[in-house]
Every structure is written in structure tokens, then in C-alpha cells.
C-alpha positions, 0 to 999 in steps of 0.5 A: 299718627306717631302712636300706630307706627310705635304701635306697629313695631312693638307687635312687628318686633313681639311677633318676631321675638316668638317666631324666633323662638319656635323656628329655632327650638331645639336647633341651637344646642351646637351653637357656641355661647353669646347673645342674638340680642333684640329679635330681628335687631339683634346687636346691629345697633351696638356693632354699627354705633362703635364702628362710627365709634372707631371702637370695634376692636373693643366690640369685640373684645367685650365678647371675646372676653365674655364667651370666648374667641367663637360666639354667636350673635345677630348682625343685619338682621342674620344670625351669625357666629363670630371666629375670631384669631389665627385659628377661626381664620384659617378654619373659614377660609382653609373648609371645603365649600361642602362643610362651610359655604359663604352666606351674606347678611338678609341685607347686602344680598337685597341690596348686592343681589341674589345673583352676585358672584360671591353667591354663584356655585359651580360652573355659574360662577366660574364662568361670570368670574372668568369674564370679570378676570379677563377685564381685571387682569394686571395686564389689562388695567395697566393700560387705564392707568393714564386714564385714571391719572387724567380723570384724578387730576380732572376731579381734584382741580373741580373739587379744589377750586376756590376752596379752602378745605374740602371733605375728603371722605366724601372727595375720595368716594367720589374719586373712587366712584368716578374711576370705578364707572369710567374705567370699569363699565365704561360709563362716560357721561357725567350726570349719569355717574353723579345720578348713579353716585347719589343712589349708590350712596343710600343703597352702600348704607342699606347694605349694612343696616336692619332689613325691615322693609317700611317706608323711611328706613335705611333698608327702605331707602336702600332697595328703592335707590337699587331700583333706580339704579337698574332702571338706569344701566337698563338702557346702558345695557342695551344700548352695549349689546347692540354695539357688540353685535355691529362690531362697533364695541369689543368684548374687553372693552369693559366689565360690561362688554366683558358679561354681554359677550358671555354664553352658557353651557347651551352657547346662551347669553346670561340675563340682564339681572345677572349682569345687574346683580354683579355690576352693583356687587363690584360697585360696592367691593371697588367703592369703599374699600378704595376710597377707605384706603385714599382716605387714610393716606391723606390723613398719613400726610396731614399726621406725618409731617416728614413723609408730607414733606417727601411727598412734596417734594416729589422724592418717595419712590412707588414700589410698582408691587405696592402700587399694584396691589393697591390698584388692583386688590378691591375689584378683584 
């Protein structure tokens, strides 16, 4: 059985190698220097290993020293051009849409959905972005600071009760997920949030994996987790839609209600698929970035006794603009 599995994988890689050679023949003359690595896999494993070992900068330096500040590679199943430095950033961020358009890795698009806001263009993009911003703008979110504070206190007390130590990163991920679920999407039921957190944990990992849909792979598990997420959210959307029609729920109560109240150029509601894709996308965008930031804050407090003492004594003054940036930026 094990031999048959290895044989299938070997044949798949060999076929993919020759197909890639055939498909891209004559189309690579203008590409920068670099290596696409192994078929399908590319340089994904070395890239992810470098991230886990906190050697991301070294991974880039190895390639820029060999190929220059612009080089080609293949990550998460997608041929990729990496531009390092100020000039590269200026080109990517300042180029018009008809010259350079956004394209996400295959695995990330499969998990987030083909209709997520980063894949939309034109009027549909402006429509969805407008609905999101109407709830996520600072003057709206500042009304939820008290709720965020209460959720944070409750969860931290629960996670630390009768414990000498806790896993900070995991705890911060749970905290940000619960806040995003409750505040952004109005999902108050703790059991539902718990089940969604487990499935989103699988989906997050799959978004940065090699897109091989084979039983047992990270990508396969992530796709199945996304399906369960969709199945659990669809009844919630149906209930919210009925509450809006009956006047029990304001169209500006949360992101779900904002999206459900949308009408396109033909005065038709947007599809559930579009709402689901952008729900998953917002959860991804609001989760890992915020959890990482808070984990780094804990790390700083644990390694800098002076800062820790000031926080403990309650004499650190938090600049409002910094707080506003920390809260808002990951969601926008």
C-alpha cells in the first residue's frame, strides 16, 4: 500500500514536470534569473522551513546574492517573481492595474474563495469594499471597544484559571478569533465559535501549502475544513437575512448584515457565495496578523523588565493613533 502511494506521487511529479516544460516552453525568455525548484512543489518546503526557523531574511538573501534583487521562484504551486527593495516595492504598489494585477497563490484562492475582495475588480470590488468599510471604519469600530475589552477579560481569565503557564500564541489566536467572530460577524454562540476556530486553524495552514488535493495532505484537510465552515455559516446567513427583512436587525449591525443588505447595479442581492468568500477572507486577514502582533507584545513584556514594570504599574500612556492603527489595520 505504501509503495503504491509513493509510486502514484512519483508518476504525478514526473508528469507535472514534463507538462510544465511543455506549457511554458518559449514563454520564459523575459523572466528574471532564479529557480522554479521541483515540479509542483517548487521551493515551497525550503521557504516554509525558513519561516519556521525564523530564517526568512536569510532565505531571501541567499537568492538575491545569487540572482539579484528580482528573481523567479515557485511557491505554493504558483510560479512567482520576487522583487526585493525600495524600487521593487514602488513598482508593485504604484503600477496601474492594466500593467500589474494582484494574483494570489492557488491554495490561498481555493481556501479564501474566487470571489474574495482581493480577486474582485471594477464595480463589484467597489460595492463589496464599500459595505465592509461602512462597518470597519474607525468611528464604527470605536463603539465596540467596551465589548472587546469584556471579551478579552473573560477569555484571559478562563485560559489562565488554575494554570501556571499558557501557550501564548495559541491563546492570542483564540482571542483574536473570538473577537473577530463576535464583533465583526455577530457570532455569539461559544460552541459555534469553538468549532469554527478548529476548522479555520486547518484552513489557515492550507492557504500556505502545496495545492495537492490528495487525502491526508494539508491542502486536502483545508478544503474539507472550508466546506464545513460554509455548511455552518449558511444557516446563519439565512437567519440574518430574515431578521433584516423583519426589521429585527440593522443592516449596519455587523459585516454579515452589511453584505446581506447590498444590492448590485440591477438592484439584486449579492450571492451567498460572494458573502462566504469574503467572510473567510476577512477572518484570515483579521486573525493571524493581530495574533502575531499580540504575541510579539507578550514576548517583549517577557524579555524587557523595564517595560513590563511600567505596564504593571499602569503608567504607560498609549497614544490613541497607535492604538487605532493596531485595532483597525489588520481588518482593512
